[in-house]
N, C-alpha and C positions, 0 to 999 in steps of 0.2 A: 525237520525243524528250521526255522529261521534263526539267524544270531540276534542277539540282544544288545543294544547300545545304551548304556546308562552313564549319567554324570554323577560322580560321588555326591555333589552338592544336593542332588535330588533324591538320594536315598535316606530315609528317615533314620535318625540316631535312637538308640535306647541306651539306658544306665542300669545294667543288671545288679551291679554293685556299686557302693559309693566309690567315686574316683575313677570310674571306668566308663568311658563313652565309646560306642561303637556303631557303625553302621555297616551293611554287608548285604550281598544277595547270592542266590543260589542257581546254578545250573543243574543239569540232571545228574551230574556225578561229583560235583564239588561244590564247596561254599568258600567264599572269600569275604572276610570282615577286616575294616579299617578300625583298629582298636587305639584308642586314646588312654594312657594310664596317667593319672595325675601323682605326684610324689606322694609316697605312703599308701597308695592303693595296694591291697592285698586280695589275690585271688587263691583260695585255700586250695590245698593240694587235692586233686581229683583225677578222674581219667574218663575216658569215653571212647566207643568203638572206632571212631574216626581217627584214621592217620592225620597228623598236623605238621604243617610247615609254619614256622614263625620267622618272618623277616623282619629284623629290627631296623627301621629306618632313622630313627633319631632317639637320643636319651640313652638312659642306663637302667637296667633292671636285674634283679637277682632272681633265678629260677632255682627251685626245690625239685630235684629229679629223683625219681624211684623210690622204692620203698624205705630206702635208707635216707630220703631227703637230702641228697648230695646238693651242696650249694654251688652254682655257676653263675658269675656275673657276666653280663653281656652288654654290649653297647652298639652302636650304629654300625651297620656292615655285616653284622653277624647273621647266620642263618641257622635255626635249630629244627632239627627233625625229631619229631616224637611219634614212635609207632603206636598202634591202636593199643588201647587199653593200658598205656604207660602212665604211671603216676606222676603228676607235675603240678606245680603252682608257682606264682611269682609275688614279688613285691617290688613295686616301683621305687627307684631311689631318686630319679629325676623326671621331669615331663618326658613321656616316651610314646613313640608312634610305631606301631607293628601292624604289619599285614599277616593276617593268619589265613592259612588255606587248609580246609579240611576235606578229606574224601574217605567214603562216600559222605554225601550230605546228612547231616545231623546236628543236634544240637551241641554247642559248646558246653564244656564243663562249667563255665561260669553261669549258665542258665539254670543250673541246679542250686545256686548259691543266691539266687534273687531273693531280696528281703521282703 
């Protein structure tokens, strides 16, 4: 298989829920998404089979983690690891940029919340 080179500006955006804009692409075993969350954007608690790494590049968000919905506020410079099938959700406090990496490739939880 040959390597793939893409420019983020050429990868189409979608808006699966109000206040969340993302673009991303998949390889054979992982998916990477550039996710922009606008203040007040809420992604309801969900889970998915893929393991997820979330790298917070800028902004501030509150995560709701686990069955107990433990609240954790994170800012730029944080990295969050979510095991497969782990319940999680977010609400954006500020304009926030996150890179999400999922493995194996599969739909993001927000895809099940599309309106």
